[in-house]
C-alpha positions in Angstrom: -24.7 171.4 10.9 -22.7 170.1 7.9 -20.7 167.8 10.2 -24.0 166.3 11.5 -25.2 165.7 7.9 -21.9 164.0 7.2 -22.2 161.8 10.2 -25.7 160.7 9.4 -24.5 160.1 5.8 -21.8 157.8 7.2 -24.3 155.8 9.2 -26.7 155.4 6.2 -23.7 154.4 4.0 -22.8 151.7 6.6 -26.4 150.4 6.5 -26.3 150.3 2.7 -23.0 148.5 2.5 -24.1 145.9 5.1 -27.4 145.4 3.2 -25.4 144.9 0.0 -23.1 142.4 1.6 -26.1 140.5 3.1 -27.9 140.6 -0.2 -24.9 139.3 -2.0 -24.1 136.5 0.4 -27.5 135.4 1.7 -29.9 136.2 -1.2 -27.5 136.2 -4.2 -29.0 139.6 -5.0 -26.6 142.6 -4.5 -27.9 146.1 -4.3 -27.2 147.9 -7.6 -25.1 151.0 -7.5 -23.5 150.6 -4.1 -20.0 151.0 -5.5 -20.9 154.2 -7.3 -22.7 155.6 -4.3 -19.8 154.8 -1.9 -17.2 156.5 -4.2 -19.4 159.6 -4.5 -20.2 159.6 -0.8 -16.6 159.6 0.4 -15.9 162.8 -1.4 -19.1 164.4 -0.2 -18.6 163.4 3.4 -15.0 164.7 3.5 -16.1 168.1 2.2 -19.1 168.2 4.6 -16.9 167.6 7.6 -13.9 169.6 6.7 -14.9 173.0 8.3 -15.8 171.3 11.6 -12.6 169.4 11.6 -10.7 172.7 11.2 -12.8 174.4 13.9 -12.2 171.5 16.3 -8.4 171.8 15.8 -8.2 168.3 14.2 -6.9 169.3 10.8 -3.5 167.7 10.3 -0.6 170.1 10.5 2.9 170.2 11.8 2.9 172.7 14.7 6.2 172.0 16.6 7.6 175.5 15.6 4.3 177.1 16.2 3.9 175.6 19.7 7.5 176.7 20.6 6.7 180.3 19.4 3.4 180.4 21.3 5.4 179.6 24.5 8.4 181.8 23.9 7.0 184.7 21.7 3.2 184.5 21.9 2.6 187.5 19.6 4.8 185.9 16.9 3.2 182.5 17.3 -0.3 184.0 17.0 0.8 186.1 14.1 2.2 183.1 12.3 -1.0 181.1 13.0 -3.1 184.0 11.6 -1.0 183.9 8.4 -1.4 180.1 8.2 -5.2 180.5 8.5 -5.2 183.3 5.9 -3.3 181.1 3.5 -5.8 178.3 4.2 -8.7 180.6 3.4 -7.0 181.6 0.1 -6.3 178.0 -0.8 -9.9 177.0 -0.3 -11.1 180.0 -2.2 -8.9 178.9 -5.1 -10.3 175.3 -4.8 -13.8 176.8 -4.8 -13.1 178.9 -7.8 -11.6 176.0 -9.7 -14.5 173.7 -8.8 -17.3 176.0 -10.1 -16.8 175.0 -13.8 -16.9 171.3 -12.8 -20.2 171.8 -11.0 -21.6 173.9 -13.9 -20.7 171.2 -16.5 -22.1 168.4 -14.4 -25.3 170.3 -14.0 -25.6 171.3 -17.7 -24.9 168.0 -19.2 -26.6 166.0 -16.5 -23.4 164.0 -15.8 -24.0 160.7 -14.0 -22.1 157.7 -12.7 -23.1 154.1 -13.3 -24.5 152.3 -16.4 -27.6 153.5 -18.2 -30.3 150.9 -17.8 -28.8 149.4 -14.7 -28.0 152.2 -12.2 -27.2 155.9 -12.6 -26.7 158.6 -10.0 -26.2 162.3 -10.8 -22.8 163.8 -10.1 -23.9 167.5 -9.6 -25.0 167.1 -6.0 -21.5 166.0 -4.9 -20.0 168.9 -7.0 -22.3 171.2 -5.1 -21.3 169.7 -1.8 -17.7 170.3 -2.7 -18.5 174.0 -3.3 -20.4 174.3 0.0 -17.6 172.5 1.9 -14.9 174.8 0.4 -16.9 177.9 1.2 -17.5 176.8 4.8 -13.9 175.8 5.3 -12.6 179.1 3.8 -15.0 181.0 6.2 -13.8 179.0 9.1 -10.1 179.7 8.2 -11.0 183.4 8.1 -12.6 183.3 11.5 -9.6 181.5 13.0 -7.3 184.0 11.3 -9.2 186.9 12.8 -9.1 185.3 16.3 -5.3 184.7 16.0 -4.7 188.2 14.6 -6.5 189.7 17.6 -4.4 187.6 19.9 -1.2 188.7 18.2 -2.2 192.3 18.6 -2.8 191.8 22.3 0.7 190.3 22.6 -0.5 186.8 22.9 -2.6 187.4 26.1 
């Protein structure tokens, strides 16, 4: 679901950027705030799509050793993969924990980007998306760790 929201967001962002370019070139009237919205959107989209990227096996990692172990000693390869996924879950839990104060501050002081009187956008929704994305990714790492742990206990079968 988060991945779908991120994909729709990308499409809407493309429409906005193209409308801004058209407005600048053809009408000499750019859309205010496009730069700010794009910079916020990139962060939001990444965190919305991170858990799905992990689930689909598309998260970048070096797995030459892991692939060798899965062929030669499957129980060890799955055990190492389970450990990798547990470490990933811990890392995203740490990022979540470290991001909470930033969300709270943005919410409490009504932090925004842009220039008052011209264009402003609140920052707290992106900070909230970061928290949601971290939580979803940590959960996905835990699910993968559990799957790999069970495979390791079965001897890799």
